N, C-alpha and C positions, 0 to 999 in steps of 0.2 A: 293500743287496745284494738282487738279484732272486731270487725263488724261483719255479720252474716245476715243473709236474707232468705226467707223461706216463703213459698207461695202454695196456696191450697184453698179448698172450699171449707170454710168453717163449719164443722158439724153442728154447732149450736145455733147457727143463723142461716146457713146455706149460702152465705155470701162468699165471693172470691176475694181473698185478702193476700196482702204481702206483709210478712212480719219481719221487722228489722230488729236484730238483737246485737247488742254491743257488750262484750265481756260478760256474757251469760245473763244479761238482763234485757227484757223487751224494751226497746227504745221507741218504736213507732209501729202503728198498724195503718195500712193503706187499703182502700177499696179498689179492686181491680174491675175492669170493664168486661172481662171474659172469664169463662170457666173451662175453656177448651183444654182437655187433657190434664186438668189439674187434679191431684189426689185430694182426698179429704185431709183436713188438718185439725188437730185438737190439742188441748192441753195434755200433758202427761197424765196417765190414769192415777187415781188416788185410791188405794186399797186400805181400809181401816181394820182389816182382820186377816192377818197372814200368820199361819202356824209353821209354815215351812215351804220349801220349793226347791226343785232341781236336785233332789237327793239330800237336802240339808233340813234337819228338824230343829227348830228353835228350842224345843223342849228336851233335847237330848242332853244327857249328862256330859257328853263329850264335845258339846258345842264350843267352838273357838271364835275369836274375833275375825280370823281369816275366813271362817265359814260365813259369817254375817256379810263380810265384804263380797265374797263370791256370790252369795244369794242376792245381794243388792244389784249386782251387775246382771244376773240371770233374770231378775224381775224387770229390769230396765230393757232387756232384749225383747221382752213381751209387752213393752209399752207402759209399765208401771214405774213411775219415777218418784212417787211418794207413797210410803206404806207404814203401817203400824204393826210391829211385832206383837204376836199374841202368845202369852205364856199361860198355860192352863193349870188346872187343879193338880197340886202336888204339895209336898211339905214346904214349910216356910223357907227353910234353908235352900232347898232345891230351886225355888223361884228366885230367891235372892242371888244365887250364883248365876242364873241365866241373865238376870238384870246386870250383874257386874260385867258379864261378857259383852252385852250390848253397849254398856258404857265405854268399855275398852275399844270396841269397834268404832264408835262415834268419835272418840278422841284421836284415833290413829289414822282414820280413813276419811278424807273429805267427801268422798262419794256417799258413804254411809251417813255422815253428818248432814248432808244435804237432803237425803231421802228419808231419814228416820229422826223424828223429833220427840217421840214418846212411845210408851208401851201400853198394851191392853192386857189386863189380868182377867182371864175368863175363868172364874172360880177363884178359890176353892169354896166360895160362899154360895153354893148352888143347891139344888134339890138333891137329896140322897136317894131318891126313888128311881127305880129302873124306868127307863123311857125318858123322862125329863133330864136325867143325869147324862144321857148320851154315852159317849165313849170315855167320860171322865171316871177315874178310879174312885170307888166309893170310900175306900179307907182314908182318903185325904180330904173328903168333903167335911166342912165344918161351918159353924155359925159365923156370921159377919164379924170381922175384927178390924176395927178402925186402927188399932195400934199396929197390927201387921202391915196394913197399907201405908201407914206413916213411915215405918222402917224401910219398906220397899222404895218409897218415894225419896228417901235419903240417898239411895243408890242410883236411881235412874228415874226420870220424869214418868209418872204414871198418868196417862191421858184419861183412861176410863177403866172401870172395874165392872164386870158383869156379875150381878148378884140375883139370887132368888128372894123376893120379898115375903116369902112365907115365914121366915125366921121371926121369933119374938123380938120386938123392939126394932124391927127393920126400918121404919120411917125415921126414928131418931138417929140410927146409925148412918142412914143415907144422908141425912142433913149434916152429920159430922164429917162424912167423906167429902161432901161438897165444900164444907168450910176449909178442908185441907187443900182445895183447888183441884180435887179429883172428880171427874164426871162419873155418873152411875148409869149403867144400862141394865135393863131387866132381861133375864134369859135363863135357860136351863131351869125351868121352874114349874111347880105344880100349884102355884099360888092361885087363889080365887080372884074374882074380879075386884072385890073390895080391897084386897091386899095390893093388887096392881095399882088401883086408883090412889091408895094411900102412899105408895112409893112415888108415884108421879107428883103428888102434892108436896112430898118431902124434898123433891129435887132431882129424881131420876129424869133423864132427858132422852134416853135412847132405848131401843129394843134390839138385842143381839139376835141376829138371823131369825127374824120374826117368822113364825109358822113352823119352826123346828125347835128342838130342845124342849118338848112338851109331850104330854100324854098323846097316844095315838087316837084315843077317843075321849071326848069331853062333852059336858052338858051343852045342849043346843044354845041356850042363853039363860042367864048371863054366863060369861066365861072369860078367861084371861085373854083370849085372842081378840074378841070383839072389843074389849076394853082398850087394848093397845092400838087397834086400828082406829078406833073412834077418837083417841086422845091426840089433839093437835100439838101437844107439847112433847110427844115422844117421836123422835125420828127413827125410822125403821131400816135396819140393815136387812138386805135380801140376797140370798144366794141364788143366782140365776144360772146354775150349771145344768139345768134340765132334769135334775134328780131330787134336789131338796124341796122344790116347789113346783107343782103343776102349773102350766101356762096360765090357766084360768085364775088360779090363786094369785100368781104374780101380778097379772093385769088388774085384778080386783083391788089388791092392796094399794097399788100405785094410784089407781083412779080414786079410791076412797080417801087416802091420806094426802094425795097431791104429790107431784114430782119433787117439790121443794122439801118434802119431809121423808123422802126415801133415798137410800143410797145402796148401790150394789157392792157386794164384797165377794171375794173369791173363797174365803175360809180354806185356802189351799194348805196342804200338808206336804211333807217331803216327797211323797210319791207322785206329786203332780208331774205329768209327762212320762211316767214309767209305763212299761208294758203290762198287760193284764197278768194276774197271778196272785199268789197267796204270799203275804209278807208279815213280818213281825215289826211293830213300830212302838215307840215310846208312848204314843197316844192310841189306846185301845188294844194293844197287844197284837194278837193275830187278826189280820184284816184280809179282805178279799177285794181285789181291784178287777172289775169286769171290763170287757172289751169296749163297752160304751162309756167308760170313765166313771162308773158308779163305784164308790168306795164304802164298804160296809164291814161291820164286825163279823168275824168268822163264826162265832158261836150263835149269832142271831143276825142274819143278813137283812132283817127288816130295819135294823138300826144303822144309820150312816156314821162314818168315822171321819168326818171332814170331807173336803172336796179335793179332787185330783186334777184341777184345771187352773188356768190363770184368769185374772180379771178380764183380759182381752177376750178369752173364750166366752165368759159370761156376757160380755157386750155383744159378741156375735150371735149368741143364742137368743138374747132378748130382742135384738134387732131383726133376726130372721124368723123367729118362731112366735112372736107376739105381735099384737096390733099397735104397740106403743110406737110413737114417732121416733125416728132416729135421734133427733135433737134431745128428746126426753131420756132416751137410753144413755146417751153420752153425758148428759147433765148429771145423771145418777152415778156416774163413774168418774166425774171430774169436778164440776162446780159445787155440787151439794156436799160430797165428802170433803172437798177442799175447804169449804167454809166451816164445816164441823171440825176439821183438823185445826184450823186456826183458833177456834173456840177452845179446843182441848189443850192447846199449847200456849196460847196468847202470843204466838209469833207471827200472826198475820195469815191470811188465807192463801191457799194455792189452788190449782185447778181451773184457772182462768188465763186467757191471753189478754193481758192489759199492760199498757205502758207502765214500767216501773216494777213489774213482777218478774220473778225468775223465768228464764227462757227454757222451760221444760215443755217440749213440743213433740208431737208424734204425727207423722203422715201415714195415711192408710190407703190401701188399694180398694177396688170396688167390692171386694169380698171382706173388707175390714180386717185384713191382715196388716200388721205394722210394717211399713217400708223403711222409714228412717226415724230414729229416736234421737232427740236432742235433749240432753240432760245436763243441767248446770254442774252437778257434782262430778260428772264423768268427762266433761270437756277439758 
């Protein structure tokens, strides 16, 4: 059995440590007396919302198991060692086929099996209204169907489903989804504050990219945004790419809800890392990618069509452009989503460096660019 040692300054504590790993598992952590010339070290990043990356779109009808394998390795190159594939609004059969492809990838590639433990279905049970619906195709939007989710669950583990709680009977159906072992997030919605509160009481535990997927203008108060920020039982996903949320909003949500109830997501799509230009995609159709990385619908550039950056980019943005402590930024990209992923799957938490856990580690330079990625599935 191979034993390897890695040294660095732990981003969550600031302490200099030596991590000893044996056969892909953390065996021991030691406190070092010096921090001279040591890089930062963190758990591998945990991204709970990935639509695509590196030219691969998880929602494409042409998706293959090899594509998922390739994408897993591309994400790892950017420091993301655990991630949740996001399949968006489409027909039942289309979503089922994408889930079958994920199942094949997990079965045949140990790297995918280590990185991917469940899927996120974002829609089709969302708002049909322009604005809250975002880039999702209106023709496939429909009422919440527990039976559909049950059938998807038989193909591949569904960690969570994003729904709009404006639908009639939403609280009852949310409770039924939880009884299936599927978590529920509130998102892409025009629901009012009372409907959001009812969804939370019924069992919703997350907010999908809070602050986005809603009307551009809402009532001062009460409204669905305040309700979700104030609710301590709803953990908030936040896209920190510099386009989805202004810095002041990002800081305010984190301070109001607390770091332990916020997690960063990339919401990345296949165009992440691509040059500026006009593209045709399975999500949103014609889109425009600006030089600054902003991705918007071509027919209405006020509406975003996902993000074109990695989670590491979001970490760098939050660390450099906000007043949030570095330890909090990394906690929202490792420890917090890692704990949530453990709850979604029942397989135990990731996102920490603790004896007995998987040795998924990343070292970072002073500009927070990944230097070395150590991933159990890729070793």
